[in-house]
C-alpha positions in Angstrom: -66.6 23.0 41.8 -63.1 22.5 40.4 -60.3 21.6 42.9 -56.9 20.6 41.9 -55.9 19.6 46.2 -55.2 16.4 46.1 -56.4 16.1 50.0 -52.8 16.6 50.8 -52.7 20.6 50.7 -50.4 20.2 48.0 -52.0 21.5 44.7 -50.2 20.3 41.1 -51.1 19.9 37.4 -50.2 17.3 34.6 -48.7 19.9 32.5 -45.6 21.6 33.8 -45.0 25.8 33.4 -43.0 25.0 30.5 -45.7 22.9 28.7 -48.4 26.0 29.9 -45.7 28.3 28.5 -45.9 26.8 25.6 -49.4 26.8 24.8 -49.8 30.4 26.1 -47.7 31.1 23.2 -49.4 28.9 20.8 -52.5 30.9 21.4 -50.8 33.7 21.1 -47.4 33.8 19.0 -47.5 38.4 19.9 -47.9 38.3 23.6 -46.0 39.7 26.1 -43.9 38.1 28.6 -46.2 39.9 31.3 -49.4 38.2 29.6 -47.6 34.9 29.7 -46.6 34.3 33.4 -50.4 36.0 34.3 -52.1 33.7 32.6 -49.6 30.7 33.5 -49.2 32.0 37.0 -45.3 32.6 37.2 -43.5 35.7 37.5 -42.4 37.4 34.7 -38.4 36.4 35.5 -40.0 32.9 35.5 -41.6 33.5 32.3 -38.2 34.9 30.5 -36.1 31.6 31.5 -38.8 29.4 30.5 -38.6 31.0 26.6 -35.1 31.2 27.3 -35.0 27.2 27.5 -37.4 26.5 25.4 -35.7 28.3 22.9 -32.4 27.0 23.5 -33.5 23.3 22.6 -35.5 24.4 19.7 -39.1 24.3 21.0 -39.6 28.3 19.4 -37.6 30.7 17.8 -38.3 34.5 18.9 -38.5 37.3 16.6 -37.7 41.3 17.4 -41.0 43.2 15.6 -40.5 46.8 16.5 -40.6 46.8 19.6 -42.1 43.6 20.5 -41.3 40.0 20.1 -43.3 37.5 17.8 -42.6 34.1 18.4 -42.8 30.7 16.0 -43.2 27.5 17.6 -41.7 24.4 16.6 -44.3 21.6 16.2 -42.1 18.7 15.3 -39.8 18.9 18.4 -40.2 16.1 20.0 -41.1 15.7 24.6 -38.5 15.5 26.6 -39.2 12.6 28.9 -38.3 9.5 27.8 -41.7 7.9 28.3 -43.2 10.7 25.2 -39.8 11.3 23.5 -41.7 9.7 20.2 -44.1 12.2 20.3 -44.1 15.5 18.9 -45.2 18.7 21.2 -47.1 19.6 17.8 -49.7 16.6 19.1 -49.8 18.7 22.6 -50.6 22.2 20.6 -52.9 21.3 18.8 -54.5 19.3 21.4 -54.6 23.1 23.7 -54.5 25.5 21.2 -58.0 27.1 21.2 -56.6 28.1 17.3 -53.5 26.1 16.1 -51.6 27.9 14.3 -51.4 26.1 10.5 -47.1 24.4 11.4 -49.4 22.2 14.0 -49.3 19.1 12.9 -49.9 16.0 14.5 -47.3 13.7 14.8 -45.5 12.1 11.6 
């Protein structure tokens, strides 16, 4: 049995919702935001806001293909926290994405 509770009644995870959304899109670059939201455990509106944040900061690019969006990730993007700013998000994507995309490469 997996328990994410710390005993204090609070649940927490090592990755933020932004990280979870990025990984969900890495696993399926044509996923609907409804499906990404369900996978991450947030509302569709929260998923939209997170994708907008990730796109604005250059972690992904959204392209309209017919009636759907297709996402291209930027594995060269750097982590935002100063403690990890020397690392690229591609290393995280390669670690957690089940089938890493060709663009994902380890830290250069």
